[in-house]
Every structure is written in structure tokens, then in C-alpha cells.
C-alpha positions as CSV (number, residue, x, y, z in Angstrom):
1,M,71.6,-21.6,-48.5
2,G,68.9,-19.0,-47.6
3,P,65.0,-20.3,-47.1
4,L,63.9,-19.1,-50.6
5,C,66.5,-21.4,-52.2
6,R,65.5,-24.1,-49.9
7,Y,62.0,-23.5,-50.8
8,S,62.6,-23.9,-54.2
9,L,64.2,-26.7,-54.0
10,L,61.1,-28.3,-51.8
11,Q,59.2,-27.5,-55.2
12,I,61.4,-29.0,-57.9
13,P,59.6,-32.4,-57.5
14,G,55.9,-31.4,-57.7
15,L,56.6,-29.3,-60.7
16,A,58.2,-31.8,-62.5
17,L,55.5,-34.0,-61.6
18,T,53.1,-31.6,-62.8
19,A,54.5,-30.6,-65.6
20,A,54.6,-34.4,-66.7
21,L,51.1,-34.9,-65.9
22,L,49.9,-31.8,-68.1
23,W,52.2,-33.3,-71.0
24,W,51.0,-36.4,-70.7
25,G,46.9,-35.0,-70.9
26,W,48.7,-32.7,-74.3
27,S,50.1,-35.8,-75.8
28,L,47.2,-37.7,-75.2
29,D,44.9,-34.7,-76.5
30,W,43.0,-34.2,-73.2
31,L,44.7,-31.5,-72.8
32,R,44.7,-28.2,-75.4
33,A,48.5,-27.0,-75.3
34,G,47.4,-23.8,-73.6
35,T,45.6,-25.3,-71.1
36,A,48.1,-27.6,-69.9
37,V,50.1,-24.1,-69.8
38,V,47.6,-22.0,-67.5
39,L,47.6,-25.3,-65.4
40,F,51.2,-25.3,-65.3
41,L,51.5,-21.4,-64.6
42,L,48.3,-22.1,-61.9
43,W,50.3,-24.4,-60.1
44,L,53.6,-22.3,-59.7
45,L,51.8,-19.6,-58.6
46,K,50.0,-21.5,-56.1
47,D,54.0,-22.5,-54.8
48,I,54.7,-18.5,-54.7
49,L,51.7,-17.5,-52.7
50,L,52.2,-20.4,-50.0
51,Y,56.2,-19.1,-49.8
52,P,55.6,-16.6,-47.3
53,L,53.6,-19.1,-44.9
54,Y,56.4,-21.7,-44.9
55,R,59.4,-19.0,-44.8
56,P,59.2,-19.2,-41.1
57,A,59.7,-22.8,-40.7
58,L,62.7,-23.1,-43.3
59,D,64.8,-20.2,-41.3
60,R,67.5,-22.0,-39.9
61,S,67.8,-18.8,-37.3
62,V,65.2,-20.5,-34.9
63,P,67.0,-21.7,-31.9
64,H,66.2,-25.5,-31.3
65,G,67.5,-28.2,-29.2
66,A,68.6,-27.0,-26.0
67,R,69.5,-23.5,-27.5
68,A,66.3,-22.8,-27.3
69,L,66.4,-22.7,-23.7
70,V,68.2,-20.0,-23.0
71,G,66.6,-17.9,-21.0
72,R,64.1,-19.8,-19.6
73,A,63.7,-20.8,-15.6
74,A,64.5,-24.1,-13.9
75,I,64.8,-25.5,-10.6
76,V,67.3,-27.4,-9.8
77,S,66.9,-31.4,-9.4
78,V,69.9,-32.8,-8.7
79,P,72.6,-30.9,-6.6
80,L,75.5,-29.0,-9.7
81,Q,78.4,-30.0,-7.9
82,P,79.3,-28.9,-10.4
83,V,77.2,-31.1,-12.6
84,G,73.9,-31.9,-11.9
85,R,70.5,-31.8,-13.3
86,V,68.0,-29.0,-13.7
87,R,63.9,-29.5,-14.4
88,V,63.4,-27.2,-17.5
89,G,59.1,-27.4,-17.7
90,S,58.5,-31.1,-17.4
91,E,62.3,-32.1,-18.5
92,S,65.6,-33.4,-17.0
93,W,68.6,-31.6,-18.3
94,R,71.8,-32.0,-17.2
95,A,73.7,-28.8,-16.4
96,R,76.5,-26.6,-14.6
97,G,76.6,-23.8,-12.4
98,R,78.1,-20.4,-13.8
99,A,81.8,-20.4,-13.0
100,G,81.5,-24.1,-11.6
101,R,79.2,-22.8,-8.9
102,C,78.0,-25.6,-6.5
103,L,74.4,-25.1,-6.1
104,P,71.7,-27.3,-4.2
105,A,68.7,-29.0,-4.9
106,G,65.1,-27.1,-5.0
107,T,67.3,-23.4,-6.1
108,A,65.7,-21.9,-8.6
109,V,68.1,-21.1,-11.3
110,R,67.7,-19.1,-15.1
111,V,69.6,-21.0,-18.0
112,V,72.1,-19.0,-19.5
113,S,73.9,-20.7,-22.6
114,A,74.1,-24.0,-23.5
115,S,76.8,-26.6,-24.9
116,G,75.9,-29.5,-26.4
117,L,73.6,-30.9,-24.2
118,T,74.7,-29.4,-21.0
119,L,72.6,-26.4,-19.7
120,L,74.9,-23.3,-18.1
121,V,72.9,-22.2,-15.4
122,E,72.8,-19.2,-12.8
123,P,70.5,-18.4,-9.6
124,Q,67.8,-16.9,-10.3
125,E,67.6,-13.2,-8.7
126,T,65.2,-12.8,-5.8
127,N,63.2,-9.3,-5.3
128,R,65.2,-9.2,-1.9
129,E,68.8,-9.5,-3.2
130,H,68.0,-6.9,-5.8
131,E,66.6,-4.7,-3.2
132,A,69.8,-4.8,-1.5
133,D,71.9,-4.5,-4.3
134,T,70.0,-0.7,-5.0
């Protein structure tokens, strides 16, 4: 289900309530039929104009949870032997070294992927290592 469909489904209760209130106002002769229709169409126009603002929040392709950490830098806080813990920002995460590699505490790593709540990490390349390779 795409973001437009999800947004449309979220608007149904508001449209139904607006229609019911406008019908009630018309049935009590508080509103003319034309005025009620114009007010309903303005309400609908409001929903259409707000859609671009809500679309990013309704798009499911935005990574979240552990997947949102892929590419971030981390520090090993509990040695990875092969599983340990890393600190990403102020959060502590369960982690495993790439290819089961053991890493000591204090090693700077980069998050490569996530499986459930376990991060797969690899050591960050230092400038010296990079210069030695070239």
C-alpha cells in the first residue's frame, strides 16, 4: 500500500465527521445546501494540499530501528568474541564482527548491516592503512 492510499484512508474519519456535521447543520436550517457543499469541498481541498507535507512520514522506505544505523561509526564497548557490544552515539547495541572477526574494546568500527537487533560491524579504515594500500 502506497503513501497516497495510506493518507487517503487516514482522512476518511475526518471527512465522514465533517460531512455528518454539515448535514446536521443543513437539516437544522443552520446552513444552506450550497454552503455545506462549499465547506465540505474546502475541507477536502485542505487534505489534498497537506498531502505533500505528510508524504515523507507515510513513506515506508525510510530506514528505522537497527537498519537506520547502517553506515554510522561506533566504538566497541564489550569485545566482539565474536559477539559483543558497540556504542553508537549514546546507545549500546549487540554487535558481531564481519566474518566472525574478534575485535577488542575501544576499536573504532562502522556498521555494515543489521540482522534483527544485532549489528554487523567492521573496523574503520585509518588513514595510515589507506596510505599503505596505495
